[in-house]
TORZA-396982 format. One record per residue: residue number from 0; x, y, z of N, C-alpha, C in turn. Coordinates in steps of 0.05 Angstrom, whole numbers, padded with zeros to 5 digits. Layout:
! TORZA-396982
NUM|X|Y|Z|X|Y|Z|X|Y|Z
...
***
This chain:
! TORZA-396982
0|-00528|-00909|01113|-00509|-00902|01131|-00491|-00937|01128
1|-00473|-00930|01136|-00445|-00956|01137|-00456|-00981|01169
2|-00443|-00995|01166|-00437|-01010|01189|-00449|-00995|01217
3|-00457|-00997|01232|-00460|-00979|01259|-00470|-00957|01260
4|-00481|-00947|01231|-00482|-00920|01234|-00461|-00897|01219
5|-00433|-00912|01220|-00417|-00897|01198|-00422|-00903|01176
6|-00419|-00877|01160|-00418|-00874|01124|-00395|-00889|01117
7|-00400|-00900|01100|-00371|-00917|01087|-00361|-00899|01076
8|-00329|-00901|01082|-00315|-00883|01058|-00291|-00902|01035
9|-00292|-00897|01012|-00275|-00913|01004|-00253|-00899|00998
10|-00231|-00925|01009|-00207|-00913|01007|-00181|-00935|00984
11|-00171|-00925|00970|-00154|-00930|00952|-00124|-00933|00960
12|-00105|-00957|00960|-00089|-00956|00975|-00067|-00965|00955
13|-00050|-00955|00943|-00029|-00963|00927|-00005|-00972|00937
14|00007|-00985|00920|00041|-00996|00922|00054|-00999|00897
15|00085|-01008|00906|00090|-01018|00870|00095|-01055|00877
16|00090|-01061|00854|00095|-01091|00845|00129|-01101|00851
17|00138|-01120|00842|00159|-01130|00839|00180|-01122|00820
18|00176|-01105|00799|00186|-01094|00784|00184|-01061|00785
19|00179|-01046|00805|00175|-01021|00816|00152|-01005|00808
20|00133|-01020|00796|00119|-01009|00778|00086|-01001|00795
21|00076|-00975|00797|00059|-00969|00817|00033|-00978|00807
22|00016|-00995|00824|-00008|-01004|00827|-00031|-01001|00850
23|-00054|-01017|00849|-00071|-01017|00859|-00072|-01033|00887
24|-00066|-01036|00913|-00060|-01054|00929|-00096|-01062|00946
25|-00101|-01042|00948|-00132|-01039|00966|-00149|-01025|00950
26|-00174|-01027|00949|-00193|-01019|00939|-00226|-01023|00949
27|-00238|-01010|00961|-00262|-01013|00977|-00264|-00995|01007
28|-00290|-00997|01028|-00288|-00982|01043|-00270|-00986|01074
29|-00257|-00966|01077|-00235|-00968|01101|-00250|-00987|01116
30|-00233|-01005|01126|-00239|-01028|01142|-00238|-01022|01173
31|-00218|-01007|01186|-00219|-01003|01203|-00246|-00983|01218
32|-00261|-00993|01223|-00286|-00973|01236|-00291|-00980|01270
33|-00300|-00951|01283|-00310|-00953|01305|-00332|-00944|01312
34|-00355|-00951|01316|-00379|-00944|01315|-00390|-00925|01331
35|-00384|-00933|01358|-00390|-00907|01378|-00369|-00906|01399
36|-00339|-00894|01384|-00315|-00894|01406|-00311|-00873|01414
37|-00338|-00855|01412|-00338|-00833|01427|-00370|-00831|01442
38|-00377|-00849|01438|-00404|-00843|01457|-00423|-00851|01426
39|-00448|-00851|01438|-00472|-00866|01420|-00474|-00844|01394
40|-00475|-00852|01368|-00476|-00836|01347|-00450|-00825|01335
41|-00428|-00829|01350|-00403|-00815|01346|-00381|-00832|01347
42|-00369|-00836|01325|-00341|-00856|01322|-00333|-00844|01299
43|-00312|-00860|01294|-00294|-00850|01273|-00274|-00883|01252
44|-00261|-00873|01241|-00254|-00895|01220|-00225|-00883|01215
45|-00212|-00902|01219|-00181|-00903|01215|-00178|-00911|01191
46|-00156|-00893|01173|-00151|-00897|01145|-00122|-00906|01143
47|-00097|-00894|01160|-00072|-00899|01161|-00064|-00885|01186
48|-00038|-00910|01195|-00024|-00910|01213|00003|-00902|01218
49|00022|-00887|01228|00048|-00889|01222|00065|-00892|01242
50|00081|-00905|01262|00091|-00912|01285|00124|-00890|01281
51|00131|-00881|01256|00161|-00870|01263|00155|-00852|01234
52|00179|-00838|01238|00182|-00821|01214|00206|-00815|01204
53|00221|-00817|01177|00204|-00816|01159|00188|-00848|01154
54|00163|-00842|01146|00136|-00864|01143|00145|-00895|01130
55|00136|-00912|01130|00147|-00935|01115|00132|-00935|01087
56|00150|-00941|01071|00131|-00944|01045|00125|-00973|01037
57|00150|-00989|01035|00154|-01008|01037|00126|-01030|01037
58|00126|-01056|01024|00107|-01077|01040|00081|-01081|01027
59|00060|-01091|01031|00042|-01088|01021|00014|-01095|01050
60|00026|-01087|01074|00006|-01094|01100|-00013|-01072|01086
61|-00039|-01070|01101|-00056|-01053|01113|-00050|-01035|01133
62|-00033|-01019|01141|-00031|-01006|01163|-00051|-00979|01172
63|-00073|-00983|01161|-00100|-00977|01172|-00105|-00990|01191
64|-00098|-01012|01193|-00110|-01032|01218|-00091|-01032|01235
65|-00074|-01015|01236|-00059|-01017|01255|-00064|-01004|01283
66|-00062|-01006|01311|-00074|-00996|01332|-00055|-00974|01341
67|-00062|-00953|01360|-00043|-00931|01369|-00072|-00922|01396
68|-00053|-00902|01403|-00064|-00893|01433|-00066|-00869|01425
69|-00091|-00856|01435|-00099|-00826|01427|-00082|-00813|01442
70|-00068|-00793|01428|-00071|-00777|01407|-00060|-00792|01382
71|-00046|-00816|01381|-00025|-00828|01367|00007|-00836|01365
72|00017|-00844|01352|00043|-00856|01354|00058|-00828|01355
73|00077|-00827|01381|00094|-00807|01389|00112|-00801|01373
74|00121|-00818|01357|00141|-00809|01329|00126|-00806|01303
75|00105|-00807|01299|00091|-00813|01277|00066|-00796|01269
76|00037|-00818|01270|00012|-00798|01262|-00005|-00820|01258
77|-00022|-00807|01254|-00050|-00827|01238|-00074|-00807|01224
78|-00087|-00817|01202|-00111|-00807|01195|-00130|-00820|01196
79|-00149|-00806|01206|-00178|-00815|01209|-00200|-00800|01201
80|-00224|-00809|01209|-00251|-00793|01197|-00261|-00788|01224
81|-00276|-00775|01235|-00291|-00774|01252|-00324|-00765|01245
82|-00343|-00785|01252|-00364|-00770|01251|-00377|-00768|01274
83|-00382|-00734|01273|-00399|-00723|01301|-00429|-00718|01298
84|-00448|-00726|01319|-00468|-00731|01317|-00480|-00696|01326
85|-00505|-00692|01310|-00518|-00668|01314|-00537|-00661|01336
86|-00546|-00637|01337|-00556|-00634|01363|-00586|-00639|01355
87|-00601|-00654|01367|-00626|-00656|01362|-00642|-00635|01366
88|-00668|-00634|01350|-00692|-00615|01353|-00693|-00606|01386
89|-00710|-00634|01387|-00718|-00633|01425|-00698|-00636|01445
90|-00669|-00632|01435|-00651|-00640|01452|-00656|-00630|01489
91|-00648|-00640|01501|-00659|-00638|01523|-00635|-00646|01549
92|-00620|-00624|01555|-00593|-00629|01572|-00598|-00653|01596
93|-00622|-00641|01608|-00631|-00660|01632|-00624|-00682|01622
94|-00634|-00694|01599|-00634|-00725|01587|-00612|-00731|01576
95|-00588|-00722|01579|-00561|-00716|01559|-00555|-00743|01582
96|-00539|-00771|01570|-00525|-00789|01587|-00493|-00776|01581
97|-00486|-00761|01562|-00461|-00758|01552|-00456|-00735|01569
98|-00463|-00713|01585|-00456|-00692|01589|-00429|-00693|01611
99|-00408|-00681|01609|-00386|-00679|01628|-00382|-00652|01633
100|-00387|-00643|01656|-00387|-00615|01664|-00358|-00611|01663
101|-00358|-00579|01658|-00329|-00568|01651|-00306|-00575|01680
102|-00284|-00576|01677|-00275|-00583|01707|-00241|-00566|01698
103|-00237|-00578|01717|-00198|-00571|01717|-00187|-00591|01705
104|-00164|-00570|01688|-00153|-00595|01668|-00139|-00618|01681
105|-00141|-00641|01663|-00136|-00665|01674|-00113|-00682|01649
106|-00093|-00694|01668|-00084|-00703|01644|-00096|-00736|01638
107|-00086|-00749|01612|-00101|-00767|01605|-00069|-00786|01615
108|-00082|-00817|01628|-00062|-00826|01641|-00032|-00839|01626
109|-00043|-00837|01592|-00023|-00847|01570|-00003|-00819|01568
110|-00010|-00799|01576|-00006|-00773|01569|-00016|-00763|01540
111|00006|-00742|01531|00003|-00730|01512|-00027|-00713|01506
112|-00042|-00716|01521|-00075|-00703|01513|-00081|-00704|01549
113|-00101|-00673|01545|-00109|-00664|01564|-00140|-00658|01557
114|-00158|-00657|01580|-00182|-00651|01574|-00196|-00626|01604
115|-00216|-00611|01593|-00231|-00595|01615|-00260|-00600|01611
116|-00270|-00623|01605|-00293|-00625|01603|-00310|-00610|01583
117|-00336|-00610|01588|-00358|-00596|01571|-00366|-00615|01549
118|-00364|-00638|01550|-00382|-00661|01535|-00403|-00662|01530
119|-00423|-00662|01510|-00448|-00662|01497|-00457|-00680|01490
120|-00482|-00691|01483|-00485|-00710|01457|-00477|-00700|01432
121|-00479|-00677|01434|-00469|-00660|01403|-00449|-00646|01394
122|-00424|-00645|01421|-00404|-00637|01417|-00383|-00657|01444
123|-00358|-00656|01427|-00335|-00666|01440|-00326|-00644|01467
124|-00313|-00657|01484|-00299|-00637|01507|-00285|-00614|01500
125|-00277|-00601|01510|-00254|-00589|01511|-00221|-00602|01509
126|-00201|-00602|01493|-00177|-00622|01495|-00163|-00603|01478
127|-00137|-00618|01491|-00113|-00603|01479|-00101|-00631|01469
128|-00080|-00638|01451|-00068|-00657|01445|-00033|-00651|01436
129|-00017|-00664|01437|00010|-00665|01433|00015|-00666|01402
130|-00003|-00657|01386|-00001|-00649|01358|-00004|-00634|01340
131|00002|-00632|01316|-00007|-00620|01293|-00027|-00634|01279
132|-00050|-00619|01275|-00075|-00628|01263|-00082|-00611|01239
133|-00078|-00629|01216|-00091|-00619|01198|-00129|-00631|01189
134|-00135|-00610|01197|-00173|-00622|01202|-00190|-00613|01177
135|-00201|-00625|01164|-00218|-00616|01140|-00248|-00628|01145
136|-00269|-00607|01145|-00298|-00617|01144|-00301|-00633|01112
137|-00308|-00657|01114|-00312|-00670|01088|-00342|-00662|01084
138|-00369|-00668|01104|-00391|-00657|01097|-00413|-00652|01115
139|-00428|-00632|01127|-00444|-00633|01145|-00437|-00598|01151
140|-00441|-00603|01180|-00429|-00576|01193|-00416|-00584|01227
141|-00396|-00567|01232|-00385|-00562|01251|-00374|-00541|01260
142|-00377|-00537|01285|-00362|-00507|01300|-00337|-00514|01307
143|-00323|-00500|01308|-00294|-00499|01326|-00294|-00481|01345
144|-00297|-00491|01367|-00296|-00472|01396|-00270|-00472|01405
145|-00257|-00442|01410|-00234|-00433|01424|-00243|-00425|01448
146|-00223|-00415|01463|-00224|-00392|01489|-00229|-00367|01486
147|-00221|-00356|01455|-00225|-00335|01445|-00253|-00332|01430
148|-00264|-00352|01425|-00286|-00348|01408|-00302|-00379|01392
149|-00317|-00372|01376|-00328|-00399|01357|-00320|-00395|01332
150|-00318|-00410|01311|-00312|-00413|01276|-00337|-00426|01272
151|-00348|-00420|01253|-00370|-00437|01240|-00345|-00448|01211
152|-00349|-00466|01199|-00335|-00472|01176|-00350|-00493|01163
153|-00342|-00490|01136|-00359|-00504|01110|-00343|-00522|01098
154|-00360|-00544|01088|-00341|-00573|01072|-00322|-00555|01060
155|-00305|-00562|01064|-00275|-00559|01048|-00256|-00549|01061
156|-00263|-00527|01083|-00259|-00519|01102|-00224|-00525|01111
157|-00209|-00514|01118|-00184|-00533|01128|-00176|-00516|01161
158|-00178|-00533|01183|-00170|-00529|01208|-00136|-00532|01214
159|-00112|-00517|01211|-00090|-00529|01227|-00092|-00519|01252
160|-00098|-00539|01277|-00087|-00538|01288|-00061|-00546|01312
161|-00053|-00528|01322|-00030|-00527|01326|-00021|-00533|01354
162|-00033|-00558|01367|-00032|-00556|01391|-00052|-00548|01412
163|-00073|-00526|01402|-00087|-00513|01418|-00117|-00528|01430
164|-00117|-00517|01453|-00144|-00521|01467|-00167|-00518|01449
165|-00180|-00539|01443|-00202|-00535|01430|-00229|-00556|01433
166|-00254|-00544|01423|-00276|-00566|01418|-00299|-00563|01395
167|-00302|-00590|01389|-00326|-00588|01363|-00350|-00599|01368
168|-00369|-00577|01358|-00393|-00573|01363|-00408|-00584|01331
169|-00430|-00586|01338|-00453|-00590|01314|-00478|-00578|01319
170|-00480|-00549|01322|-00513|-00541|01327|-00532|-00554|01315
171|-00532|-00555|01286|-00553|-00573|01275|-00560|-00592|01276
172|-00569|-00607|01263|-00584|-00634|01273|-00567|-00656|01258
173|-00549|-00643|01232|-00537|-00656|01217|-00513|-00668|01221
174|-00509|-00652|01237|-00483|-00668|01247|-00458|-00667|01223
175|-00428|-00680|01228|-00411|-00672|01208|-00394|-00691|01213
176|-00379|-00692|01184|-00354|-00710|01188|-00324|-00704|01175
177|-00309|-00709|01193|-00282|-00685|01196|-00268|-00714|01195
178|-00244|-00709|01178|-00218|-00715|01169|-00190|-00697|01183
179|-00189|-00715|01198|-00166|-00713|01222|-00136|-00717|01202
180|-00114|-00708|01202|-00083|-00719|01189|-00071|-00709|01221
181|-00068|-00728|01240|-00053|-00715|01262|-00026|-00725|01265
182|-00012|-00716|01268|00021|-00708|01267|00029|-00706|01293
183|00050|-00725|01301|00061|-00721|01324|00074|-00690|01324
184|00072|-00679|01356|00084|-00657|01363|00102|-00662|01389
185|00118|-00633|01398|00119|-00636|01419|00122|-00607|01429
186|00117|-00617|01460|00109|-00582|01474|00136|-00580|01489
187|00153|-00567|01482|00178|-00550|01504|00172|-00551|01521
188|00154|-00530|01529|00140|-00527|01557|00129|-00544|01575
189|00126|-00571|01562|00116|-00577|01576|00074|-00588|01570
190|00063|-00583|01592|00034|-00594|01589|00025|-00565|01581
191|00036|-00543|01577|00026|-00522|01567|00017|-00518|01541
192|00044|-00523|01526|00041|-00520|01497|00038|-00499|01483
193|00047|-00475|01490|00052|-00452|01482|00068|-00452|01455
194|00056|-00436|01429|00064|-00433|01413|00099|-00416|01419
195|00119|-00426|01401|00144|-00416|01403|00151|-00402|01383
196|00172|-00381|01388|00181|-00367|01370|00170|-00335|01354
197|00181|-00324|01344|00160|-00311|01337|00158|-00306|01309
198|00157|-00323|01292|00146|-00329|01260|00123|-00308|01248
199|00125|-00289|01234|00106|-00275|01225|00086|-00293|01207
200|00057|-00289|01217|00037|-00300|01208|00031|-00291|01178
201|00035|-00305|01155|00026|-00293|01124|00007|-00294|01120
202|-00002|-00267|01107|-00033|-00258|01097|-00031|-00262|01069
203|-00059|-00267|01056|-00056|-00267|01020|-00049|-00234|01010
204|-00034|-00242|00985|-00022|-00216|00965|-00047|-00200|00959
205|-00066|-00187|00970|-00085|-00170|00960|-00092|-00174|00925
206|-00066|-00167|00912|-00066|-00165|00889|-00073|-00195|00873
207|-00066|-00216|00892|-00066|-00244|00882|-00095|-00252|00876
208|-00097|-00263|00846|-00129|-00273|00836|-00123|-00296|00831
209|-00142|-00320|00840|-00140|-00342|00835|-00153|-00343|00807
210|-00144|-00355|00792|-00156|-00370|00766|-00187|-00371|00759
211|-00200|-00365|00747|-00232|-00372|00737|-00235|-00410|00740
212|-00249|-00409|00762|-00260|-00441|00764|-00246|-00449|00788
213|-00232|-00431|00800|-00215|-00436|00819|-00223|-00428|00848
214|-00236|-00444|00867|-00251|-00434|00896|-00220|-00432|00913
215|-00220|-00409|00932|-00202|-00403|00950|-00199|-00420|00975
216|-00186|-00441|00974|-00183|-00451|00998|-00184|-00443|01023
217|-00201|-00448|01052|-00202|-00425|01069|-00174|-00443|01097
218|-00170|-00426|01103|-00135|-00441|01124|-00144|-00426|01148
219|-00152|-00437|01165|-00155|-00433|01199|-00136|-00437|01222
220|-00122|-00420|01235|-00106|-00430|01245|-00101|-00419|01268
221|-00106|-00441|01289|-00107|-00429|01321|-00085|-00455|01334
222|-00079|-00443|01360|-00058|-00439|01380|-00060|-00428|01401
223|-00040|-00434|01422|-00045|-00418|01450|-00017|-00395|01452
224|-00027|-00375|01452|-00009|-00355|01456|-00003|-00354|01491
225|-00024|-00362|01512|-00022|-00362|01533|-00029|-00380|01547
226|-00025|-00398|01573|-00028|-00414|01585|-00052|-00424|01586
227|-00069|-00451|01580|-00098|-00451|01584|-00116|-00430|01564
228|-00106|-00418|01542|-00119|-00411|01528|-00115|-00411|01494
229|-00129|-00418|01483|-00128|-00423|01454|-00137|-00396|01439
230|-00130|-00394|01413|-00134|-00361|01404|-00138|-00376|01374
231|-00154|-00354|01353|-00149|-00360|01327|-00127|-00336|01316
232|-00108|-00347|01304|-00089|-00330|01289|-00092|-00327|01260
233|-00110|-00343|01249|-00111|-00338|01222|-00141|-00347|01207
234|-00155|-00338|01195|-00175|-00348|01186|-00179|-00335|01151
235|-00166|-00350|01135|-00176|-00333|01104|-00158|-00358|01086
236|-00166|-00347|01060|-00150|-00356|01035|-00114|-00360|01051
237|-00107|-00387|01030|-00076|-00386|01033|-00060|-00365|01023
238|-00042|-00352|01034|-00019|-00335|01026|00001|-00349|01003
239|-00002|-00374|00992|00022|-00391|00976|00007|-00400|00956
240|-00001|-00388|00935|-00011|-00400|00909|00006|-00408|00889
241|00006|-00430|00878|00028|-00435|00854|00009|-00441|00830
242|00012|-00427|00810|-00003|-00437|00783|00015|-00445|00757
243|-00005|-00458|00743|00008|-00473|00717|00006|-00461|00694
244|00016|-00443|00682|00009|-00434|00658|00010|-00446|00641
245|00015|-00474|00636|00008|-00492|00616|-00016|-00508|00625
246|-00032|-00503|00646|-00055|-00518|00650|-00073|-00493|00664
247|-00085|-00470|00655|-00101|-00454|00665|-00126|-00469|00670
248|-00134|-00451|00700|-00150|-00460|00722|-00141|-00484|00741
249|-00111|-00485|00731|-00093|-00503|00759|-00089|-00488|00772
250|-00083|-00497|00804|-00079|-00481|00828|-00073|-00494|00848
251|-00047|-00492|00857|-00036|-00511|00887|-00034|-00488|00908
252|-00055|-00492|00930|-00050|-00474|00952|-00047|-00491|00973
253|-00014|-00472|00980|-00007|-00489|01008|-00014|-00483|01029
254|-00016|-00498|01048|-00034|-00494|01081|-00013|-00490|01097
255|00000|-00517|01100|00013|-00514|01128|00042|-00536|01116
256|00062|-00529|01134|00089|-00553|01135|00098|-00560|01158
257|00103|-00582|01159|00118|-00591|01190|00151|-00595|01172
258|00168|-00587|01188|00195|-00593|01181|00213|-00611|01198
259|00195|-00624|01212|00209|-00648|01235|00188|-00667|01245
260|00195|-00682|01256|00171|-00698|01273|00190|-00708|01297
261|00174|-00705|01323|00159|-00691|01326|00157|-00660|01312
262|00131|-00656|01313|00131|-00621|01292|00133|-00601|01320
263|00147|-00582|01308|00141|-00551|01326|00113|-00543|01330
264|00116|-00531|01349|00096|-00517|01358|00100|-00484|01355
265|00088|-00475|01324|00103|-00442|01324|00078|-00436|01303
266|00080|-00406|01298|00059|-00384|01293|00056|-00388|01262
267|00076|-00401|01245|00071|-00401|01210|00090|-00419|01207
268|00090|-00427|01186|00112|-00454|01165|00111|-00442|01132
269|00091|-00431|01124|00091|-00419|01099|00111|-00407|01086
270|00129|-00394|01112|00158|-00383|01099|00174|-00406|01088
271|00174|-00435|01097|00194|-00453|01088|00191|-00456|01063
272|00212|-00461|01043|00214|-00470|01024|00192|-00486|01005
273|00190|-00472|00984|00164|-00482|00971|00172|-00512|00954
274|00158|-00528|00967|00171|-00556|00952|00146|-00579|00945
275|00144|-00598|00932|00124|-00619|00936|00129|-00632|00943
276|00158|-00644|00959|00158|-00658|00972|00164|-00642|00998
277|00154|-00664|01026|00157|-00655|01054|00185|-00645|01061
278|00195|-00632|01079|00224|-00625|01093|00224|-00659|01104
279|00251|-00657|01104|00256|-00687|01118|00248|-00694|01148
280|00232|-00716|01152|00214|-00728|01169|00193|-00701|01176
281|00182|-00686|01155|00159|-00678|01154|00141|-00678|01140
282|00127|-00663|01130|00099|-00661|01114|00090|-00631|01103
283|00084|-00632|01086|00063|-00608|01074|00030|-00616|01066
284|00018|-00598|01075|-00014|-00601|01061|-00016|-00583|01039
285|-00030|-00589|01021|-00036|-00566|00998|-00066|-00582|00988
286|-00077|-00559|00976|-00106|-00557|00962|-00105|-00555|00938
287|-00105|-00574|00923|-00093|-00573|00892|-00124|-00579|00864
288|-00127|-00556|00856|-00146|-00558|00835|-00134|-00566|00804
289|-00148|-00584|00798|-00144|-00597|00771|-00170|-00585|00751
290|-00154|-00577|00736|-00176|-00564|00710|-00188|-00590|00694
291|-00201|-00590|00676|-00207|-00612|00652|-00180|-00618|00636
292|-00175|-00641|00636|-00147|-00650|00621|-00157|-00630|00585
293|-00181|-00638|00582|-00184|-00625|00552|-00180|-00598|00549
294|-00176|-00578|00570|-00177|-00554|00566|-00135|-00545|00559
295|-00124|-00564|00564|-00090|-00565|00558|-00083|-00587|00533
296|-00096|-00612|00532|-00084|-00629|00523|-00079|-00625|00495
297|-00055|-00641|00493|-00042|-00629|00461|-00023|-00605|00462
298|-00026|-00590|00488|-00005|-00571|00491|00012|-00565|00500
299|00021|-00591|00522|00036|-00594|00542|00058|-00614|00533
300|00086|-00607|00535|00103|-00630|00529|00125|-00620|00547
301|00149|-00636|00542|00176|-00637|00567|00177|-00609|00570
302|00179|-00585|00557|00187|-00561|00567|00168|-00554|00585
303|00143|-00555|00578|00116|-00545|00598|00126|-00555|00631
304|00122|-00578|00614|00117|-00596|00653|00149|-00595|00662
305|00173|-00588|00650|00199|-00587|00670|00194|-00557|00681
306|00183|-00541|00665|00182|-00515|00675|00165|-00512|00704
307|00141|-00526|00703|00131|-00531|00719|00142|-00542|00749
308|00146|-00568|00744|00162|-00574|00768|00188|-00565|00774
309|00198|-00545|00765|00221|-00523|00784|00202|-00505|00792
310|00181|-00499|00776|00167|-00470|00787|00155|-00480|00818
311|00148|-00511|00829|00143|-00521|00850|00168|-00527|00868
312|00194|-00530|00859|00213|-00528|00874|00225|-00563|00872
313|00212|-00576|00856|00211|-00604|00857|00222|-00617|00830
314|00242|-00603|00814|00247|-00610|00790|00252|-00635|00789
315|00263|-00657|00805|00272|-00684|00805|00243|-00702|00807
316|00218|-00689|00816|00198|-00711|00817|00186|-00716|00801
317|00187|-00700|00773|00175|-00708|00751|00185|-00732|00736
318|00169|-00748|00730|00175|-00782|00713|00169|-00779|00679
319|00172|-00753|00675|00160|-00749|00643|00176|-00762|00618
320|00152|-00777|00607|00166|-00790|00584|00142|-00790|00562
321|00152|-00792|00537|00132|-00787|00523|00114|-00811|00514
322|00126|-00826|00535|00111|-00854|00528|00100|-00864|00554
323|00094|-00847|00573|00089|-00847|00604|00057|-00841|00597
324|00040|-00852|00617|00006|-00848|00606|-00005|-00820|00613
325|00013|-00806|00620|00010|-00777|00626|00028|-00758|00639
326|00025|-00736|00619|00055|-00715|00620|00063|-00707|00647
327|00039|-00704|00666|00052|-00698|00692|00059|-00722|00709
328|00069|-00742|00700|00071|-00762|00725|00090|-00754|00735
329|00092|-00771|00764|00113|-00754|00779|00123|-00776|00805
330|00141|-00773|00819|00139|-00792|00839|00163|-00793|00857
331|00156|-00793|00882|00161|-00777|00911|00172|-00793|00932
332|00193|-00795|00950|00192|-00809|00973|00173|-00807|00994
333|00143|-00798|00991|00131|-00800|01008|00107|-00815|01019
334|00096|-00823|01036|00067|-00829|01046|00047|-00804|01043
335|00026|-00810|01016|00015|-00783|01015|-00010|-00792|01013
336|-00023|-00777|01030|-00058|-00778|01032|-00076|-00762|01013
337|-00086|-00772|00987|-00108|-00748|00972|-00130|-00751|00972
338|-00144|-00736|00987|-00173|-00730|00993|-00191|-00715|00973
339|-00208|-00731|00951|-00227|-00714|00935|-00250|-00692|00953
340|-00245|-00669|00947|-00263|-00648|00965|-00290|-00643|00939
341|-00279|-00641|00915|-00298|-00638|00898|-00296|-00647|00880
342|-00313|-00648|00858|-00313|-00666|00829|-00307|-00698|00829
343|-00289|-00703|00802|-00286|-00734|00806|-00251|-00734|00791
344|-00240|-00745|00785|-00211|-00749|00776|-00203|-00778|00773
345|-00186|-00781|00754|-00178|-00806|00751|-00150|-00811|00762
346|-00140|-00824|00779|-00115|-00832|00792|-00103|-00850|00767
347|-00075|-00836|00757|-00069|-00856|00731|-00037|-00869|00744
348|-00037|-00892|00746|-00014|-00906|00750|-00002|-00913|00734
349|00024|-00935|00741|00043|-00943|00719|00026|-00965|00701
350|00009|-00980|00717|-00004|-01015|00708|-00040|-01007|00706
351|-00044|-00987|00718|-00070|-00988|00718|-00083|-00951|00726
352|-00109|-00955|00724|-00124|-00926|00726|-00147|-00931|00747
353|-00150|-00907|00764|-00176|-00912|00778|-00191|-00886|00779
354|-00209|-00885|00779|-00237|-00863|00782|-00231|-00857|00805
355|-00234|-00839|00820|-00244|-00823|00854|-00264|-00802|00850
356|-00272|-00800|00866|-00298|-00776|00866|-00300|-00763|00891
357|-00314|-00745|00896|-00321|-00724|00920|-00327|-00747|00942
358|-00307|-00747|00955|-00311|-00765|00984|-00288|-00790|00994
359|-00275|-00790|00967|-00259|-00814|00966|-00230|-00814|00973
360|-00221|-00829|00986|-00187|-00827|00994|-00170|-00838|00984
361|-00152|-00833|00975|-00120|-00845|00963|-00104|-00846|00989
362|-00081|-00867|00985|-00058|-00866|00999|-00039|-00874|00990
363|-00024|-00863|00982|-00005|-00871|00956|00028|-00873|00979
364|00039|-00897|00970|00067|-00902|00984|00088|-00908|00966
365|00096|-00877|00957|00119|-00873|00939|00115|-00884|00907
366|00088|-00883|00908|00080|-00892|00871|00083|-00874|00857
367|00088|-00877|00832|00095|-00865|00814|00062|-00855|00802
368|00053|-00833|00796|00029|-00835|00787|00020|-00800|00778
369|00004|-00796|00763|-00017|-00770|00758|-00036|-00767|00769
370|-00053|-00748|00772|-00076|-00737|00772|-00083|-00723|00743
371|-00110|-00743|00727|-00120|-00733|00709|-00152|-00726|00705
372|-00157|-00706|00703|-00188|-00698|00707|-00204|-00698|00676
373|-00211|-00722|00667|-00227|-00721|00645|-00253|-00716|00647
374|-00260|-00704|00664|-00292|-00702|00663|-00292|-00662|00654
375|-00317|-00646|00657|-00316|-00623|00649|-00320|-00597|00660
376|-00312|-00609|00690|-00314|-00592|00709|-00286|-00590|00733
377|-00276|-00572|00738|-00253|-00575|00756|-00251|-00596|00780
378|-00236|-00606|00786|-00228|-00625|00810|-00217|-00617|00822
379|-00219|-00618|00863|-00207|-00608|00879|-00200|-00628|00890
380|-00170|-00635|00897|-00158|-00653|00916|-00144|-00643|00944
381|-00147|-00651|00969|-00121|-00645|00983|-00108|-00665|00986
382|-00082|-00658|00984|-00061|-00678|00987|-00036|-00666|01004
383|-00035|-00681|01032|-00019|-00685|01046|00007|-00704|01052
384|00023|-00697|01041|00042|-00713|01041|00064|-00718|01061
385|00073|-00740|01069|00083|-00738|01089|00124|-00751|01081
386|00140|-00746|01096|00169|-00764|01086|00161|-00793|01092
387|00173|-00810|01075|00177|-00833|01072|00200|-00847|01065
388|00202|-00871|01073|00228|-00885|01071|00219|-00907|01062
389|00239|-00920|01045|00238|-00952|01039|00246|-00974|01057
***
């Protein structure tokens, strides 16, 4: 266990040197830890904060140390991990000092946050924030509680919380750790925060089969259809999966897109054009499976790389060169969060390489890079890209 009971998490932050070459700036446990920010045994670690969109990319400051008022900057967002406590086997509600009974809706004095109580030692209260959240269970177990029921999820599962009323619980003794990429949103109807429009919820093609060695990423989407009532609108594999014929076993599974900041509260976003880069002032979340390089090494050249980036909607992202350290080198004007969910992989930069493994975080600020799997098993990385500016 880390300081204050929080498990330390390695964070690699990249940037560019004076010549514009990518390099590592910080590498070590994320320093902004908050031991008991949510009560005894429940705390969080901040990884990055951005106050405006597009997000700043230049400089060498550690923006994981920036302060913010929850749920985050109203024109930006933040990335953090929350460590939730489990339910003790001998739990006695009569002795629980954390209990907050259910109550009528209360708005936080700073705004953009509402709650209805229901807090216990092993659960947060039922609450709602003016944000769109990409939530990923890193380890342990957690249960998503909505007004229309509960959803059990497993490590690697992703919840897209589109401004919904929700609550998190751990019924087991272990508890769990969840990473939240929280993006500022706007409720056009005030505190109600209902989903707008009538975008059709996309479902996977039943004939689409992911390659051998690829695990289908689970996408859980929740929002409010009625005032004060959250609901589950989607739970299943991503309906948007892109492959690379030159790399058998590669798969990019798109989860959600925001096409502006503040983000829209809508039913679906995967009908938006597929690109590696997010829309202007927006974001995109992908889960990418990288097969071992040995399975395709020596068989990929300029033609195959060009075809891949074109198929991904981002031909200009490629920085391919026969002299580059990796054929799939790429550079985009984005603030990118890479979270290793399975296996190990090497982050290749212009000036150095760094191996990262399951549970490690990478924060990239517009840096030229590639992901190189030099192990014998697939590696899975969740990649959240946000529009950036120099």
